[in-house]
C-alpha positions as CSV (number, residue, x, y, z in Angstrom):
1,X,-9.6,-7.1,27.9
2,X,-6.8,-5.5,25.8
3,X,-6.6,-1.8,25.7
4,X,-7.5,-0.7,22.2
5,X,-7.7,3.0,22.4
6,X,-6.2,5.9,24.3
7,X,-8.3,7.7,26.9
8,X,-9.2,10.3,24.3
9,X,-10.7,7.7,22.0
10,X,-7.9,8.0,19.4
11,X,-5.8,5.2,18.0
12,X,-2.2,5.0,19.0
13,X,-1.3,5.3,15.3
14,X,-2.5,7.4,12.3
15,X,-5.7,6.4,10.6
16,X,-5.5,5.2,7.1
17,X,-5.5,8.1,4.6
18,X,-4.5,8.5,1.0
19,X,-0.8,7.9,1.4
20,X,0.1,6.1,4.6
21,X,-1.0,2.5,3.8
22,X,2.5,1.1,4.2
23,X,2.8,2.2,7.8
24,X,-0.9,1.7,8.6
25,X,-1.1,-1.9,7.5
26,X,1.6,-2.9,9.9
27,X,0.1,-1.0,12.8
28,X,-3.4,-2.3,12.0
29,X,-2.2,-5.9,11.8
30,X,-0.5,-5.6,15.2
31,X,-3.7,-4.2,16.7
32,X,-5.7,-7.0,15.3
33,X,-3.1,-9.5,16.6
34,X,-3.2,-7.9,20.0
35,X,-7.0,-8.4,20.1
36,X,-6.8,-11.9,18.8
37,X,-8.5,-11.0,15.6
38,X,-5.8,-11.4,13.0
39,X,-6.2,-15.1,12.3
40,X,-9.9,-14.4,11.5
41,X,-9.1,-11.5,9.2
42,X,-6.3,-13.3,7.4
43,X,-8.6,-16.3,6.8
44,X,-6.7,-18.8,8.9
45,X,-9.5,-19.1,11.4
46,X,-12.6,-20.2,9.6
47,X,-16.1,-19.9,11.1
48,X,-16.8,-23.0,13.3
49,X,-19.8,-25.2,12.8
50,X,-21.9,-27.2,15.2
51,X,-21.1,-25.7,18.6
52,X,-23.4,-22.7,19.1
53,X,-21.0,-21.2,21.7
54,X,-18.0,-21.4,19.4
55,X,-20.0,-19.9,16.6
56,X,-21.1,-17.0,18.9
57,X,-17.5,-16.4,20.0
58,X,-16.3,-16.3,16.4
59,X,-19.0,-13.9,15.4
60,X,-18.2,-11.6,18.3
61,X,-14.5,-11.7,17.2
62,X,-15.6,-10.9,13.7
63,X,-17.6,-7.9,14.9
64,X,-14.6,-6.7,16.9
65,X,-12.3,-7.0,13.9
66,X,-14.7,-5.1,11.6
67,X,-15.1,-2.4,14.1
68,X,-11.4,-2.0,14.7
69,X,-10.7,-1.7,11.0
70,X,-13.5,0.8,10.4
71,X,-12.5,3.2,13.2
72,X,-8.9,3.1,11.9
73,X,-10.0,4.7,8.5
74,X,-10.1,8.3,7.7
75,X,-13.6,9.3,6.4
76,X,-12.2,9.5,2.8
77,X,-11.3,5.8,3.0
78,X,-14.6,4.5,4.4
79,X,-16.1,4.6,1.0
80,X,-13.9,1.7,0.0
81,X,-15.5,-0.6,2.5
82,X,-19.1,0.5,2.1
83,X,-21.3,-2.5,2.1
84,X,-18.6,-4.6,3.7
85,X,-18.7,-3.2,7.2
86,X,-19.6,-6.5,8.8
87,X,-17.0,-8.6,7.0
88,X,-13.5,-7.7,8.1
89,X,-11.9,-10.1,5.7
90,X,-13.5,-8.4,2.7
91,X,-12.7,-5.0,4.2
92,X,-9.0,-5.9,4.5
93,X,-8.8,-7.3,1.0
94,X,-10.6,-4.3,-0.5
95,X,-8.2,-1.8,1.2
96,X,-5.2,-3.8,0.0
97,X,-6.5,-3.8,-3.6
98,X,-7.1,0.0,-3.4
99,X,-3.8,0.9,-1.9
100,X,-1.5,-1.7,-3.4
101,X,-2.2,-1.2,-7.1
102,X,0.4,-3.5,-8.6
103,X,1.0,-1.5,-11.8
104,X,4.3,0.0,-12.9
105,X,3.4,3.7,-12.3
106,X,2.8,3.4,-8.5
107,X,5.8,1.1,-8.3
108,X,8.0,3.7,-10.1
109,X,6.8,6.2,-7.5
110,X,7.9,3.9,-4.7
111,X,11.3,3.4,-6.3
112,X,11.7,7.2,-6.6
113,X,10.8,7.6,-2.9
114,X,13.4,4.9,-2.0
115,X,16.2,6.5,-4.1
116,X,15.3,10.0,-2.8
117,X,16.0,9.1,0.8
118,X,18.8,11.2,2.3
119,X,20.2,11.1,5.9
120,X,18.9,14.0,7.9
121,X,21.4,16.1,9.8
122,X,20.5,14.9,13.2
123,X,19.3,11.4,12.2
124,X,20.9,8.3,13.5
125,X,22.1,5.6,11.1
126,X,19.7,3.1,12.7
127,X,16.8,5.4,11.9
128,X,18.0,5.8,8.4
129,X,18.1,2.1,8.0
130,X,14.5,1.8,9.2
131,X,13.3,4.4,6.7
132,X,15.1,2.6,3.8
133,X,13.6,-0.7,4.9
134,X,10.1,0.8,5.1
135,X,10.5,2.3,1.6
136,X,11.8,-1.0,0.2
137,X,8.9,-2.9,1.8
138,X,6.5,-0.5,-0.1
139,X,8.3,-1.4,-3.4
140,X,8.0,-5.1,-2.7
141,X,4.3,-4.7,-1.8
142,X,3.7,-3.2,-5.2
143,X,5.3,-5.9,-7.2
144,X,3.1,-8.4,-9.1
145,X,3.2,-12.0,-7.8
146,X,5.4,-13.2,-10.6
147,X,8.1,-10.6,-10.7
148,X,11.4,-11.5,-12.2
149,X,14.9,-10.0,-12.4
150,X,14.1,-9.1,-16.0
151,X,11.0,-7.2,-14.8
152,X,13.2,-5.3,-12.4
153,X,15.7,-4.5,-15.1
154,X,12.9,-3.1,-17.3
155,X,11.6,-1.1,-14.3
156,X,15.0,0.5,-13.7
157,X,15.6,1.2,-17.4
158,X,12.2,3.0,-17.7
159,X,12.9,4.9,-14.5
160,X,16.3,6.0,-15.7
161,X,14.8,7.4,-18.9
162,X,12.2,9.3,-17.0
163,X,14.5,10.6,-14.3
164,X,17.0,11.8,-16.9
165,X,14.5,14.3,-18.4
166,X,14.7,18.0,-17.4
167,X,11.8,20.0,-16.1
168,X,10.7,21.1,-19.6
169,X,9.5,17.6,-20.1
170,X,7.2,17.6,-17.0
171,X,4.0,17.6,-19.1
172,X,5.3,14.7,-21.2
173,X,6.2,12.7,-18.0
174,X,2.7,13.4,-16.6
175,X,1.2,12.0,-19.9
176,X,3.1,8.8,-19.5
177,X,1.2,7.9,-16.4
178,X,-2.1,8.1,-18.3
179,X,-0.9,5.4,-20.8
180,X,-3.0,2.2,-20.6
181,X,0.2,0.3,-20.4
182,X,3.3,1.5,-18.7
183,X,6.1,-1.0,-19.2
184,X,9.6,-0.2,-20.6
185,X,8.7,-0.8,-24.2
186,X,5.8,1.5,-24.0
187,X,7.9,4.2,-22.3
188,X,10.6,3.8,-24.9
189,X,8.1,4.1,-27.8
190,X,6.6,7.2,-26.1
191,X,10.1,8.7,-25.9
192,X,10.7,8.1,-29.6
193,X,7.3,9.6,-30.6
194,X,7.9,12.6,-28.4
195,X,11.3,13.1,-30.0
196,X,9.7,13.0,-33.5
197,X,7.0,15.5,-32.4
198,X,9.6,17.9,-30.9
199,X,11.7,17.8,-34.1
200,X,8.8,18.6,-36.3
């Protein structure tokens, strides 16, 4: 039987909280793979029919997967899987939908984190590469399925506009995130309106 937990009943990695989904998802997938549950969670191992022993084995694996996912969540995250505790596939999809909101605002934040990376004084170049790749992975996770080079150009143009603003525009920048739409055209129009308001 694979070792799932340390002796102190704690996972070998941080539980899922508000801001560590990018690292948690890889660690959690590895744990599920280690325990032969990943194919079930990913939907590639459907429930067998006919053979009662095979059905029982599959259901036990399903229970194990659901339990592993649940204990890997901080209490604040367990609300997202309420009512789905016995279905690891539904739990996994729900957590993904909560933490990978594929809208421009979270994606811009991921871009900002990527471009803000700087080498620490005692950091090796290999570790710096790893941090950059992790940040880039987060950006890719937040892209819609049909994401084009033109979409990337618009993202970068909107980011450049926002990043160019001095601190006196912080309230305006915060208001941008509340817009129902947050693409380049919307950001550009908001800038023009803000400019008119400030002039008057």
